[in-house]
Structures are given as C-alpha cells and as structure tokens.
TILUMKOL-104433 format. One record per atom (N, C-alpha, C, O): x, y, z; residue number from 1; atom name; residue in three letters. Coordinates in Angstrom, 3 decimals, m for minus. Example, Ala and Ser with C-alpha at 12.3 -4.5 7.8 and 13.67 -1.06 7.14 Angstrom:
<atoms>
(atom (13.190 m5.690 7.800) 1 'N' 'ALA')
(atom (12.300 m4.500 7.800) 1 'CA' 'ALA')
(atom (13.200 m3.300 7.800) 1 'C' 'ALA')
(atom (14.236 m3.319 8.465) 1 'O' 'ALA')
(atom (12.850 m2.250 7.080) 2 'N' 'SER')
(atom (13.670 m1.060 7.140) 2 'CA' 'SER')
(atom (12.900 0.030 7.870) 2 'C' 'SER')
(atom (13.409 1.138 8.039) 2 'O' 'SER')
</atoms>
This chain:
<atoms>
(atom (52.146 44.976 86.947) 1 'N' 'GLY')
(atom (52.243 44.445 85.614) 1 'CA' 'GLY')
(atom (50.957 43.762 85.170) 1 'C' 'GLY')
(atom (50.566 43.858 84.006) 1 'O' 'GLY')
(atom (50.297 43.071 86.101) 2 'N' 'MET')
(atom (49.052 42.367 85.752) 2 'CA' 'MET')
(atom (47.951 43.357 85.394) 2 'C' 'MET')
(atom (47.120 43.080 84.529) 2 'O' 'MET')
(atom (47.945 44.506 86.055) 3 'N' 'ILE')
(atom (46.928 45.514 85.756) 3 'CA' 'ILE')
(atom (47.127 46.052 84.342) 3 'C' 'ILE')
(atom (46.158 46.248 83.608) 3 'O' 'ILE')
(atom (48.374 46.290 83.962) 4 'N' 'ILE')
(atom (48.667 46.757 82.593) 4 'CA' 'ILE')
(atom (48.197 45.718 81.586) 4 'C' 'ILE')
(atom (47.597 46.072 80.571) 4 'O' 'ILE')
(atom (48.459 44.446 81.849) 5 'N' 'GLU')
(atom (48.027 43.379 80.943) 5 'CA' 'GLU')
(atom (46.510 43.341 80.818) 5 'C' 'GLU')
(atom (45.985 43.125 79.726) 5 'O' 'GLU')
(atom (45.798 43.550 81.926) 6 'N' 'ARG')
(atom (44.331 43.566 81.872) 6 'CA' 'ARG')
(atom (43.827 44.734 81.043) 6 'C' 'ARG')
(atom (42.905 44.584 80.240) 6 'O' 'ARG')
(atom (44.435 45.897 81.239) 7 'N' 'ILE')
(atom (44.027 47.073 80.461) 7 'CA' 'ILE')
(atom (44.285 46.817 78.977) 7 'C' 'ILE')
(atom (43.434 47.114 78.139) 7 'O' 'ILE')
(atom (45.450 46.270 78.650) 8 'N' 'GLN')
(atom (45.782 45.986 77.257) 8 'CA' 'GLN')
(atom (44.806 44.979 76.655) 8 'C' 'GLN')
(atom (44.432 45.106 75.489) 8 'O' 'GLN')
(atom (44.391 43.987 77.431) 9 'N' 'ALA')
(atom (43.454 42.983 76.934) 9 'CA' 'ALA')
(atom (42.087 43.598 76.646) 9 'C' 'ALA')
(atom (41.417 43.206 75.691) 9 'O' 'ALA')
(atom (41.673 44.562 77.471) 10 'N' 'ASN')
(atom (40.357 45.186 77.301) 10 'CA' 'ASN')
(atom (40.356 46.295 76.263) 10 'C' 'ASN')
(atom (39.338 46.523 75.610) 10 'O' 'ASN')
(atom (41.464 46.984 76.098) 11 'N' 'GLU')
(atom (41.504 48.166 75.236) 11 'CA' 'GLU')
(atom (42.038 47.882 73.838) 11 'C' 'GLU')
(atom (42.048 48.777 72.994) 11 'O' 'GLU')
(atom (42.475 46.672 73.580) 12 'N' 'GLY')
(atom (42.951 46.335 72.248) 12 'CA' 'GLY')
(atom (44.262 47.001 71.905) 12 'C' 'GLY')
(atom (45.224 46.924 72.669) 12 'O' 'GLY')
(atom (44.304 47.660 70.748) 13 'N' 'LYS')
(atom (45.558 48.224 70.249) 13 'CA' 'LYS')
(atom (45.744 49.699 70.598) 13 'C' 'LYS')
(atom (46.566 50.376 69.981) 13 'O' 'LYS')
(atom (45.007 50.199 71.560) 14 'N' 'LYS')
(atom (45.182 51.597 71.955) 14 'CA' 'LYS')
(atom (46.558 51.797 72.557) 14 'C' 'LYS')
(atom (47.101 50.908 73.214) 14 'O' 'LYS')
(atom (47.113 52.970 72.325) 15 'N' 'LYS')
(atom (48.419 53.301 72.889) 15 'CA' 'LYS')
(atom (48.256 53.701 74.345) 15 'C' 'LYS')
(atom (47.237 54.264 74.746) 15 'O' 'LYS')
(atom (49.278 53.400 75.120) 16 'N' 'MET')
(atom (49.233 53.683 76.539) 16 'CA' 'MET')
(atom (50.368 54.634 76.907) 16 'C' 'MET')
(atom (51.490 54.505 76.418) 16 'O' 'MET')
(atom (50.052 55.589 77.778) 17 'N' 'ILE')
(atom (51.054 56.485 78.349) 17 'CA' 'ILE')
(atom (51.065 56.191 79.844) 17 'C' 'ILE')
(atom (50.050 56.344 80.523) 17 'O' 'ILE')
(atom (52.211 55.771 80.346) 18 'N' 'TYR')
(atom (52.338 55.402 81.764) 18 'CA' 'TYR')
(atom (53.291 56.374 82.449) 18 'C' 'TYR')
(atom (54.420 56.568 81.999) 18 'O' 'TYR')
(atom (52.832 56.982 83.539) 19 'N' 'LEU')
(atom (53.655 57.899 84.327) 19 'CA' 'LEU')
(atom (54.008 57.226 85.637) 19 'C' 'LEU')
(atom (53.176 56.539 86.230) 19 'O' 'LEU')
(atom (55.244 57.419 86.094) 20 'N' 'GLY')
(atom (55.616 56.840 87.368) 20 'CA' 'GLY')
(atom (56.879 57.450 87.924) 20 'C' 'GLY')
(atom (57.635 58.116 87.217) 20 'O' 'GLY')
(atom (57.097 57.207 89.232) 21 'N' 'ASP')
(atom (58.325 57.681 89.848) 21 'CA' 'ASP')
(atom (58.915 56.688 90.837) 21 'C' 'ASP')
(atom (60.085 56.814 91.200) 21 'O' 'ASP')
(atom (58.144 55.707 91.283) 22 'N' 'GLY')
(atom (58.627 54.775 92.298) 22 'CA' 'GLY')
(atom (59.126 53.461 91.735) 22 'C' 'GLY')
(atom (58.941 53.162 90.555) 22 'O' 'GLY')
(atom (59.760 52.680 92.593) 23 'N' 'VAL')
(atom (60.273 51.364 92.215) 23 'CA' 'VAL')
(atom (59.144 50.478 91.688) 23 'C' 'VAL')
(atom (59.343 49.694 90.760) 23 'O' 'VAL')
(atom (57.955 50.608 92.288) 24 'N' 'GLY')
(atom (56.810 49.802 91.882) 24 'CA' 'GLY')
(atom (56.299 50.098 90.483) 24 'C' 'GLY')
(atom (55.454 49.364 89.970) 24 'O' 'GLY')
(atom (56.787 51.142 89.865) 25 'N' 'ASP')
(atom (56.372 51.475 88.499) 25 'CA' 'ASP')
(atom (57.246 50.799 87.443) 25 'C' 'ASP')
(atom (56.939 50.866 86.253) 25 'O' 'ASP')
(atom (58.331 50.150 87.866) 26 'N' 'PHE')
(atom (59.232 49.533 86.902) 26 'CA' 'PHE')
(atom (58.606 48.301 86.254) 26 'C' 'PHE')
(atom (58.640 48.165 85.031) 26 'O' 'PHE')
(atom (58.035 47.404 87.055) 27 'N' 'CYS')
(atom (57.423 46.187 86.507) 27 'CA' 'CYS')
(atom (56.331 46.519 85.482) 27 'C' 'CYS')
(atom (56.331 45.935 84.399) 27 'O' 'CYS')
(atom (55.403 47.434 85.784) 28 'N' 'PRO')
(atom (54.401 47.780 84.772) 28 'CA' 'PRO')
(atom (55.021 48.348 83.495) 28 'C' 'PRO')
(atom (54.507 48.116 82.400) 28 'O' 'PRO')
(atom (56.116 49.085 83.627) 29 'N' 'SER')
(atom (56.742 49.654 82.427) 29 'CA' 'SER')
(atom (57.285 48.569 81.511) 29 'C' 'SER')
(atom (57.398 48.780 80.303) 29 'O' 'SER')
(atom (57.622 47.409 82.067) 30 'N' 'LEU')
(atom (58.106 46.293 81.246) 30 'CA' 'LEU')
(atom (56.987 45.671 80.424) 30 'C' 'LEU')
(atom (57.257 44.998 79.429) 30 'O' 'LEU')
(atom (55.745 45.880 80.819) 31 'N' 'LYS')
(atom (54.594 45.323 80.104) 31 'CA' 'LYS')
(atom (54.135 46.216 78.952) 31 'C' 'LYS')
(atom (53.330 45.798 78.120) 31 'O' 'LYS')
(atom (54.646 47.438 78.908) 32 'N' 'LEU')
(atom (54.265 48.336 77.814) 32 'CA' 'LEU')
(atom (54.823 47.806 76.508) 32 'C' 'LEU')
(atom (55.892 47.196 76.473) 32 'O' 'LEU')
(atom (54.086 48.048 75.437) 33 'N' 'LYS')
(atom (54.461 47.539 74.120) 33 'CA' 'LYS')
(atom (55.130 48.613 73.277) 33 'C' 'LYS')
(atom (55.140 49.790 73.637) 33 'O' 'LYS')
(atom (55.684 48.193 72.159) 34 'N' 'GLU')
(atom (56.235 49.145 71.203) 34 'CA' 'GLU')
(atom (55.092 50.040 70.737) 34 'C' 'GLU')
(atom (54.016 49.553 70.390) 34 'O' 'GLU')
(atom (55.327 51.331 70.729) 35 'N' 'GLY')
(atom (54.278 52.286 70.388) 35 'CA' 'GLY')
(atom (53.665 52.929 71.624) 35 'C' 'GLY')
(atom (52.999 53.959 71.522) 35 'O' 'GLY')
(atom (53.886 52.326 72.797) 36 'N' 'ASP')
(atom (53.446 52.924 74.054) 36 'CA' 'ASP')
(atom (54.513 53.902 74.546) 36 'C' 'ASP')
(atom (55.600 53.994 73.976) 36 'O' 'ASP')
(atom (54.181 54.627 75.610) 37 'N' 'PHE')
(atom (55.101 55.629 76.141) 37 'CA' 'PHE')
(atom (55.238 55.467 77.652) 37 'C' 'PHE')
(atom (54.246 55.313 78.364) 37 'O' 'PHE')
(atom (56.465 55.505 78.122) 38 'N' 'MET')
(atom (56.754 55.492 79.551) 38 'CA' 'MET')
(atom (57.297 56.858 79.924) 38 'C' 'MET')
(atom (58.207 57.372 79.274) 38 'O' 'MET')
(atom (56.732 57.447 80.980) 39 'N' 'MET')
(atom (57.158 58.760 81.428) 39 'CA' 'MET')
(atom (57.645 58.664 82.876) 39 'C' 'MET')
(atom (56.875 58.925 83.801) 39 'O' 'MET')
(atom (58.916 58.291 83.085) 40 'N' 'PRO')
(atom (59.446 58.237 84.448) 40 'CA' 'PRO')
(atom (59.875 59.619 84.924) 40 'C' 'PRO')
(atom (60.345 60.445 84.141) 40 'O' 'PRO')
(atom (59.706 59.853 86.208) 41 'N' 'ARG')
(atom (60.167 61.111 86.788) 41 'CA' 'ARG')
(atom (61.680 61.025 86.970) 41 'C' 'ARG')
(atom (62.192 60.116 87.622) 41 'O' 'ARG')
(atom (62.380 61.986 86.383) 42 'N' 'LYS')
(atom (63.841 61.981 86.377) 42 'CA' 'LYS')
(atom (64.405 62.075 87.793) 42 'C' 'LYS')
(atom (63.903 62.817 88.637) 42 'O' 'LYS')
(atom (65.467 61.294 88.026) 43 'N' 'ASN')
(atom (66.173 61.234 89.307) 43 'CA' 'ASN')
(atom (65.332 60.631 90.427) 43 'C' 'ASN')
(atom (65.580 60.896 91.603) 43 'O' 'ASN')
(atom (64.345 59.828 90.069) 44 'N' 'PHE')
(atom (63.550 59.076 91.028) 44 'CA' 'PHE')
(atom (63.800 57.588 90.772) 44 'C' 'PHE')
(atom (64.346 57.235 89.727) 44 'O' 'PHE')
(atom (63.413 56.704 91.706) 45 'N' 'PRO')
(atom (63.777 55.291 91.599) 45 'CA' 'PRO')
(atom (63.451 54.612 90.273) 45 'C' 'PRO')
(atom (64.283 53.863 89.759) 45 'O' 'PRO')
(atom (62.275 54.846 89.704) 46 'N' 'VAL')
(atom (61.951 54.163 88.446) 46 'CA' 'VAL')
(atom (62.840 54.657 87.301) 46 'C' 'VAL')
(atom (63.196 53.885 86.410) 46 'O' 'VAL')
(atom (63.190 55.922 87.328) 47 'N' 'TRP')
(atom (64.069 56.475 86.293) 47 'CA' 'TRP')
(atom (65.435 55.811 86.357) 47 'C' 'TRP')
(atom (66.015 55.465 85.328) 47 'O' 'TRP')
(atom (65.950 55.635 87.583) 48 'N' 'ASN')
(atom (67.243 54.973 87.744) 48 'CA' 'ASN')
(atom (67.192 53.534 87.231) 48 'C' 'ASN')
(atom (68.118 53.088 86.553) 48 'O' 'ASN')
(atom (66.117 52.803 87.546) 49 'N' 'LEU')
(atom (65.984 51.426 87.072) 49 'CA' 'LEU')
(atom (65.887 51.358 85.554) 49 'C' 'LEU')
(atom (66.463 50.469 84.926) 49 'O' 'LEU')
(atom (65.160 52.296 84.973) 50 'N' 'ILE')
(atom (65.027 52.315 83.512) 50 'CA' 'ILE')
(atom (66.376 52.618 82.865) 50 'C' 'ILE')
(atom (66.724 52.004 81.857) 50 'O' 'ILE')
(atom (67.136 53.552 83.427) 51 'N' 'CYS')
(atom (68.460 53.872 82.877) 51 'CA' 'CYS')
(atom (69.380 52.651 82.917) 51 'C' 'CYS')
(atom (70.178 52.442 82.003) 51 'O' 'CYS')
(atom (69.268 51.854 83.967) 52 'N' 'GLU')
(atom (70.110 50.662 84.097) 52 'CA' 'GLU')
(atom (69.652 49.519 83.199) 52 'C' 'GLU')
(atom (70.438 48.620 82.898) 52 'O' 'GLU')
(atom (68.392 49.539 82.765) 53 'N' 'ASN')
(atom (67.813 48.430 82.003) 53 'CA' 'ASN')
(atom (67.102 48.898 80.743) 53 'C' 'ASN')
(atom (66.128 48.277 80.319) 53 'O' 'ASN')
(atom (67.567 49.969 80.145) 54 'N' 'ARG')
(atom (66.860 50.603 79.022) 54 'CA' 'ARG')
(atom (66.586 49.643 77.865) 54 'C' 'ARG')
(atom (65.555 49.759 77.201) 54 'O' 'ARG')
(atom (67.482 48.711 77.620) 55 'N' 'ALA')
(atom (67.351 47.810 76.468) 55 'CA' 'ALA')
(atom (66.155 46.873 76.582) 55 'C' 'ALA')
(atom (65.677 46.370 75.565) 55 'O' 'ALA')
(atom (65.660 46.626 77.789) 56 'N' 'ILE')
(atom (64.556 45.667 77.914) 56 'CA' 'ILE')
(atom (63.179 46.325 77.845) 56 'C' 'ILE')
(atom (62.165 45.626 77.844) 56 'O' 'ILE')
(atom (63.125 47.640 77.790) 57 'N' 'LEU')
(atom (61.846 48.332 77.649) 57 'CA' 'LEU')
(atom (61.509 48.509 76.177) 57 'C' 'LEU')
(atom (62.360 48.896 75.376) 57 'O' 'LEU')
(atom (60.264 48.222 75.833) 58 'N' 'LYS')
(atom (59.812 48.373 74.450) 58 'CA' 'LYS')
(atom (59.202 49.756 74.195) 58 'C' 'LYS')
(atom (59.212 50.247 73.066) 58 'O' 'LYS')
(atom (58.676 50.373 75.244) 59 'N' 'ALA')
(atom (58.009 51.668 75.107) 59 'CA' 'ALA')
(atom (59.035 52.774 74.892) 59 'C' 'ALA')
(atom (60.198 52.660 75.280) 59 'O' 'ALA')
(atom (58.569 53.841 74.263) 60 'N' 'GLU')
(atom (59.398 55.035 74.101) 60 'CA' 'GLU')
(atom (59.421 55.776 75.438) 60 'C' 'GLU')
(atom (58.392 55.874 76.108) 60 'O' 'GLU')
(atom (60.580 56.294 75.830) 61 'N' 'ILE')
(atom (60.753 56.867 77.154) 61 'CA' 'ILE')
(atom (60.897 58.388 77.075) 61 'C' 'ILE')
(atom (61.682 58.915 76.286) 61 'O' 'ILE')
(atom (60.117 59.080 77.914) 62 'N' 'PHE')
(atom (60.171 60.532 78.020) 62 'CA' 'PHE')
(atom (60.231 60.886 79.499) 62 'C' 'PHE')
(atom (59.214 60.836 80.191) 62 'O' 'PHE')
(atom (61.430 61.246 79.994) 63 'N' 'GLU')
(atom (61.528 61.603 81.404) 63 'CA' 'GLU')
(atom (61.115 63.053 81.619) 63 'C' 'GLU')
(atom (61.160 63.869 80.699) 63 'O' 'GLU')
(atom (60.711 63.359 82.853) 64 'N' 'TRP')
(atom (60.251 64.693 83.213) 64 'CA' 'TRP')
(atom (60.755 65.035 84.606) 64 'C' 'TRP')
(atom (61.052 64.150 85.409) 64 'O' 'TRP')
(atom (60.847 66.341 84.881) 65 'N' 'ILE')
(atom (61.399 66.808 86.152) 65 'CA' 'ILE')
(atom (60.324 67.398 87.062) 65 'C' 'ILE')
(atom (60.295 67.116 88.260) 65 'O' 'ILE')
(atom (59.448 68.211 86.496) 66 'N' 'ASP')
(atom (58.444 68.889 87.314) 66 'CA' 'ASP')
(atom (57.102 68.887 86.596) 66 'C' 'ASP')
(atom (56.982 68.399 85.472) 66 'O' 'ASP')
(atom (56.098 69.441 87.264) 67 'N' 'GLY')
(atom (54.749 69.439 86.715) 67 'CA' 'GLY')
(atom (54.629 70.152 85.376) 67 'C' 'GLY')
(atom (53.872 69.719 84.507) 67 'O' 'GLY')
(atom (55.366 71.234 85.206) 68 'N' 'LYS')
(atom (55.307 71.977 83.941) 68 'CA' 'LYS')
(atom (55.854 71.132 82.794) 68 'C' 'LYS')
(atom (55.247 71.065 81.725) 68 'O' 'LYS')
(atom (56.988 70.495 83.013) 69 'N' 'GLU')
(atom (57.568 69.647 81.973) 69 'CA' 'GLU')
(atom (56.686 68.426 81.710) 69 'C' 'GLU')
(atom (56.523 68.009 80.564) 69 'O' 'GLU')
(atom (56.122 67.861 82.766) 70 'N' 'LEU')
(atom (55.201 66.733 82.627) 70 'CA' 'LEU')
(atom (54.035 67.116 81.727) 70 'C' 'LEU')
(atom (53.675 66.377 80.810) 70 'O' 'LEU')
(atom (53.451 68.272 81.997) 71 'N' 'GLU')
(atom (52.316 68.747 81.207) 71 'CA' 'GLU')
(atom (52.694 68.919 79.734) 71 'C' 'GLU')
(atom (51.955 68.481 78.853) 71 'O' 'GLU')
(atom (53.832 69.551 79.463) 72 'N' 'GLN')
(atom (54.252 69.793 78.081) 72 'CA' 'GLN')
(atom (54.461 68.477 77.323) 72 'C' 'GLN')
(atom (54.010 68.324 76.188) 72 'O' 'GLN')
(atom (55.148 67.537 77.964) 73 'N' 'ILE')
(atom (55.419 66.258 77.302) 73 'CA' 'ILE')
(atom (54.131 65.482 77.093) 73 'C' 'ILE')
(atom (53.901 64.932 76.016) 73 'O' 'ILE')
(atom (53.287 65.434 78.121) 74 'N' 'LEU')
(atom (52.038 64.683 78.033) 74 'CA' 'LEU')
(atom (51.127 65.229 76.938) 74 'C' 'LEU')
(atom (50.562 64.464 76.156) 74 'O' 'LEU')
(atom (50.985 66.542 76.882) 75 'N' 'ILE')
(atom (50.156 67.147 75.829) 75 'CA' 'ILE')
(atom (50.753 66.841 74.454) 75 'C' 'ILE')
(atom (50.022 66.536 73.512) 75 'O' 'ILE')
(atom (52.076 66.923 74.343) 76 'N' 'GLY')
(atom (52.726 66.603 73.079) 76 'CA' 'GLY')
(atom (52.488 65.167 72.651) 76 'C' 'GLY')
(atom (52.237 64.904 71.474) 76 'O' 'GLY')
(atom (52.564 64.236 73.589) 77 'N' 'LEU')
(atom (52.331 62.827 73.262) 77 'CA' 'LEU')
(atom (50.885 62.574 72.848) 77 'C' 'LEU')
(atom (50.622 61.820 71.911) 77 'O' 'LEU')
(atom (49.957 63.205 73.548) 78 'N' 'ILE')
(atom (48.549 63.045 73.190) 78 'CA' 'ILE')
(atom (48.299 63.583 71.785) 78 'C' 'ILE')
(atom (47.579 62.962 71.003) 78 'O' 'ILE')
(atom (48.881 64.722 71.462) 79 'N' 'GLU')
(atom (48.736 65.283 70.109) 79 'CA' 'GLU')
(atom (49.354 64.347 69.071) 79 'C' 'GLU')
(atom (48.779 64.133 68.004) 79 'O' 'GLU')
(atom (50.520 63.793 69.384) 80 'N' 'LYS')
(atom (51.185 62.848 68.481) 80 'CA' 'LYS')
(atom (50.297 61.637 68.212) 80 'C' 'LYS')
(atom (50.168 61.199 67.069) 80 'O' 'LYS')
(atom (49.688 61.099 69.262) 81 'N' 'ILE')
(atom (48.806 59.939 69.110) 81 'CA' 'ILE')
(atom (47.587 60.309 68.267) 81 'C' 'ILE')
(atom (47.180 59.545 67.392) 81 'O' 'ILE')
(atom (47.006 61.477 68.528) 82 'N' 'LYS')
(atom (45.837 61.903 67.763) 82 'CA' 'LYS')
(atom (46.161 62.032 66.283) 82 'C' 'LYS')
(atom (45.367 61.626 65.436) 82 'O' 'LYS')
(atom (47.325 62.597 65.965) 83 'N' 'ILE')
(atom (47.728 62.755 64.560) 83 'CA' 'ILE')
(atom (47.947 61.392 63.904) 83 'C' 'ILE')
(atom (47.489 61.155 62.786) 83 'O' 'ILE')
(atom (48.650 60.499 64.604) 84 'N' 'GLU')
(atom (48.890 59.157 64.059) 84 'CA' 'GLU')
(atom (47.578 58.420 63.819) 84 'C' 'GLU')
(atom (47.407 57.770 62.788) 84 'O' 'GLU')
(atom (46.650 58.523 64.774) 85 'N' 'GLU')
(atom (45.369 57.841 64.620) 85 'CA' 'GLU')
(atom (44.557 58.441 63.481) 85 'C' 'GLU')
(atom (43.886 57.715 62.747) 85 'O' 'GLU')
(atom (44.613 59.750 63.329) 86 'N' 'ALA')
(atom (43.889 60.395 62.227) 86 'CA' 'ALA')
(atom (44.462 59.953 60.885) 86 'C' 'ALA')
(atom (43.713 59.727 59.935) 86 'O' 'ALA')
(atom (45.789 59.828 60.803) 87 'N' 'ASN')
(atom (46.426 59.388 59.567) 87 'CA' 'ASN')
(atom (46.136 57.926 59.253) 87 'C' 'ASN')
(atom (46.184 57.517 58.093) 87 'O' 'ASN')
(atom (45.837 57.144 60.276) 88 'N' 'ASN')
(atom (45.542 55.722 60.075) 88 'CA' 'ASN')
(atom (44.045 55.446 60.022) 88 'C' 'ASN')
(atom (43.628 54.289 59.969) 88 'O' 'ASN')
(atom (43.237 56.500 60.036) 89 'N' 'GLY')
(atom (41.791 56.332 59.960) 89 'CA' 'GLY')
(atom (41.158 55.819 61.237) 89 'C' 'GLY')
(atom (40.045 55.295 61.212) 89 'O' 'GLY')
(atom (41.850 55.963 62.346) 90 'N' 'VAL')
(atom (41.316 55.522 63.634) 90 'CA' 'VAL')
(atom (40.610 56.706 64.280) 90 'C' 'VAL')
(atom (41.076 57.843 64.209) 90 'O' 'VAL')
(atom (39.464 56.410 64.920) 91 'N' 'GLN')
(atom (38.746 57.480 65.609) 91 'CA' 'GLN')
(atom (39.618 58.009 66.734) 91 'C' 'GLN')
(atom (40.203 57.235 67.491) 91 'O' 'GLN')
(atom (39.702 59.310 66.840) 92 'N' 'SER')
(atom (40.564 59.953 67.825) 92 'CA' 'SER')
(atom (40.044 59.772 69.246) 92 'C' 'SER')
(atom (38.944 59.264 69.462) 92 'O' 'SER')
(atom (40.853 60.195 70.205) 93 'N' 'LEU')
(atom (40.477 60.115 71.611) 93 'CA' 'LEU')
(atom (39.167 60.847 71.846) 93 'C' 'LEU')
(atom (38.896 61.883 71.239) 93 'O' 'LEU')
(atom (38.379 60.302 72.720) 94 'N' 'SER')
(atom (37.136 60.960 73.083) 94 'CA' 'SER')
(atom (37.072 61.084 74.594) 94 'C' 'SER')
(atom (37.945 60.585 75.304) 94 'O' 'SER')
(atom (36.046 61.746 75.077) 95 'N' 'ALA')
(atom (35.889 61.904 76.519) 95 'CA' 'ALA')
(atom (35.725 60.558 77.205) 95 'C' 'ALA')
(atom (36.058 60.419 78.382) 95 'O' 'ALA')
(atom (35.218 59.566 76.487) 96 'N' 'VAL')
(atom (35.027 58.235 77.056) 96 'CA' 'VAL')
(atom (36.375 57.597 77.390) 96 'C' 'VAL')
(atom (36.462 56.809 78.331) 96 'O' 'VAL')
(atom (37.422 57.922 76.640) 97 'N' 'ASP')
(atom (38.741 57.348 76.875) 97 'CA' 'ASP')
(atom (39.396 57.892 78.140) 97 'C' 'ASP')
(atom (40.318 57.271 78.670) 97 'O' 'ASP')
(atom (38.942 59.026 78.627) 98 'N' 'CYS')
(atom (39.500 59.633 79.827) 98 'CA' 'CYS')
(atom (38.614 59.257 80.997) 98 'C' 'CYS')
(atom (37.444 59.636 81.046) 98 'O' 'CYS')
(atom (39.161 58.525 81.922) 99 'N' 'LYS')
(atom (38.371 58.016 83.035) 99 'CA' 'LYS')
(atom (38.574 58.893 84.261) 99 'C' 'LYS')
(atom (39.673 58.972 84.809) 99 'O' 'LYS')
(atom (37.505 59.549 84.682) 100 'N' 'PHE')
(atom (37.529 60.383 85.870) 100 'CA' 'PHE')
(atom (36.548 59.791 86.872) 100 'C' 'PHE')
(atom (35.478 59.305 86.505) 100 'O' 'PHE')
(atom (36.928 59.838 88.126) 101 'N' 'GLU')
(atom (36.044 59.327 89.160) 101 'CA' 'GLU')
(atom (36.078 60.285 90.338) 101 'C' 'GLU')
(atom (37.149 60.710 90.772) 101 'O' 'GLU')
(atom (34.926 60.617 90.844) 102 'N' 'THR')
(atom (34.863 61.484 92.010) 102 'CA' 'THR')
(atom (34.381 60.669 93.198) 102 'C' 'THR')
(atom (33.617 59.716 93.051) 102 'O' 'THR')
(atom (34.834 61.055 94.357) 103 'N' 'ILE')
(atom (34.425 60.386 95.591) 103 'CA' 'ILE')
(atom (33.486 61.329 96.315) 103 'C' 'ILE')
(atom (33.859 62.459 96.630) 103 'O' 'ILE')
(atom (32.262 60.871 96.582) 104 'N' 'PRO')
(atom (31.340 61.747 97.294) 104 'CA' 'PRO')
(atom (31.855 62.034 98.700) 104 'C' 'PRO')
(atom (32.544 61.210 99.301) 104 'O' 'PRO')
(atom (31.516 63.202 99.210) 105 'N' 'ILE')
(atom (31.989 63.616 100.527) 105 'CA' 'ILE')
(atom (31.546 62.635 101.604) 105 'C' 'ILE')
(atom (32.303 62.385 102.542) 105 'O' 'ILE')
(atom (30.355 62.076 101.501) 106 'N' 'VAL')
(atom (29.869 61.147 102.518) 106 'CA' 'VAL')
(atom (30.755 59.908 102.617) 106 'C' 'VAL')
(atom (30.778 59.262 103.665) 106 'O' 'VAL')
(atom (31.480 59.560 101.562) 107 'N' 'ALA')
(atom (32.356 58.393 101.599) 107 'CA' 'ALA')
(atom (33.473 58.581 102.610) 107 'C' 'ALA')
(atom (33.960 57.608 103.187) 107 'O' 'ALA')
(atom (33.883 59.822 102.827) 108 'N' 'HIS')
(atom (34.952 60.096 103.779) 108 'CA' 'HIS')
(atom (34.504 59.874 105.216) 108 'C' 'HIS')
(atom (35.341 59.660 106.093) 108 'O' 'HIS')
(atom (33.203 59.921 105.475) 109 'N' 'GLU')
(atom (32.692 59.726 106.821) 109 'CA' 'GLU')
(atom (32.958 58.307 107.321) 109 'C' 'GLU')
(atom (32.948 58.069 108.528) 109 'O' 'GLU')
(atom (33.196 57.357 106.403) 110 'N' 'ALA')
(atom (33.434 55.978 106.794) 110 'CA' 'ALA')
(atom (34.827 55.764 107.347) 110 'C' 'ALA')
(atom (35.091 54.731 107.963) 110 'O' 'ALA')
(atom (35.724 56.716 107.143) 111 'N' 'PHE')
(atom (37.078 56.572 107.659) 111 'CA' 'PHE')
(atom (37.081 56.691 109.176) 111 'C' 'PHE')
(atom (36.338 57.494 109.739) 111 'O' 'PHE')
(atom (37.927 55.883 109.849) 112 'N' 'PRO')
(atom (38.008 56.006 111.314) 112 'CA' 'PRO')
(atom (38.660 57.330 111.688) 112 'C' 'PRO')
(atom (39.379 57.922 110.885) 112 'O' 'PRO')
(atom (38.407 57.794 112.915) 113 'N' 'PRO')
(atom (39.004 59.058 113.332) 113 'CA' 'PRO')
(atom (40.527 58.912 113.431) 113 'C' 'PRO')
(atom (41.028 57.811 113.659) 113 'O' 'PRO')
(atom (41.257 60.009 113.263) 114 'N' 'PRO')
(atom (42.737 59.933 113.335) 114 'CA' 'PRO')
(atom (43.187 59.593 114.751) 114 'C' 'PRO')
(atom (42.511 59.915 115.728) 114 'O' 'PRO')
(atom (44.333 58.942 114.840) 115 'N' 'LEU')
(atom (44.912 58.622 116.140) 115 'CA' 'LEU')
(atom (45.658 59.833 116.672) 115 'C' 'LEU')
(atom (46.416 60.467 115.938) 115 'O' 'LEU')
(atom (45.454 60.153 117.919) 116 'N' 'ARG')
(atom (46.150 61.267 118.549) 116 'CA' 'ARG')
(atom (47.437 60.740 119.175) 116 'C' 'ARG')
(atom (47.434 59.706 119.844) 116 'O' 'ARG')
(atom (48.530 61.454 118.955) 117 'N' 'LEU')
(atom (49.826 61.052 119.523) 117 'CA' 'LEU')
(atom (50.264 61.972 120.611) 117 'C' 'LEU')
(atom (51.331 61.776 121.193) 117 'O' 'LEU')
</atoms>
C-alpha cells in the first residue's frame, strides 16, 4: 500500500491499472482511487478478498482468467484512458510512462551457486 501511495504522490492525477492475484495484492488495491482500475486474477486469493469486500474498493474492477483475457482487458483499459485524456486535453501516454528495466547478464554472476540436494 505504501508503494502505491508513493507512486500516486509522484505521478499526480494519472490513472493507475493494478494487476494482482495474491493475498498481498489486496492492501495495495485499497489505495487505488476512483478512476483507477484493479485487475484481480479470477479464482485467486485477491479476487476472493475483493468479492468479499467489494464495497470498500474505489477502483473499477476487471477480473481476468488467462493471459489472453488479461491482454484484451488491459489493451481496452489503456485505450479507454487514452480517449478520456484526449477528450480532457491531457497529453496521452508516452513511452516515458512505460517503465522497462533490463538486467545485464553479468548481474546474474553475483548469485550464489544452487544448493545440491
């Protein structure tokens, strides 16, 4: 939850899409605001918690079952946000908004060798 609050403090009024499937994803979903989106994986622990406590979540909820459905919903939500932002005169998503990080291969050399059983 604290990480979501930090992101919200740094990003201002940008909409957030949060995906999760575990129990640990429930607390962050409570920090989402109206206009944000929560995407719990259906029939997984976070989905069950959200179903039991739906009234306390402010974000719009879109559950998904598999990777194909996840992709369709996510692309649809991104398009929805882009249209809303264009209608409100807000600059649309850019490559800067998408954070990608690669780990160089040499970084893996720092890991200890696996334990043999």
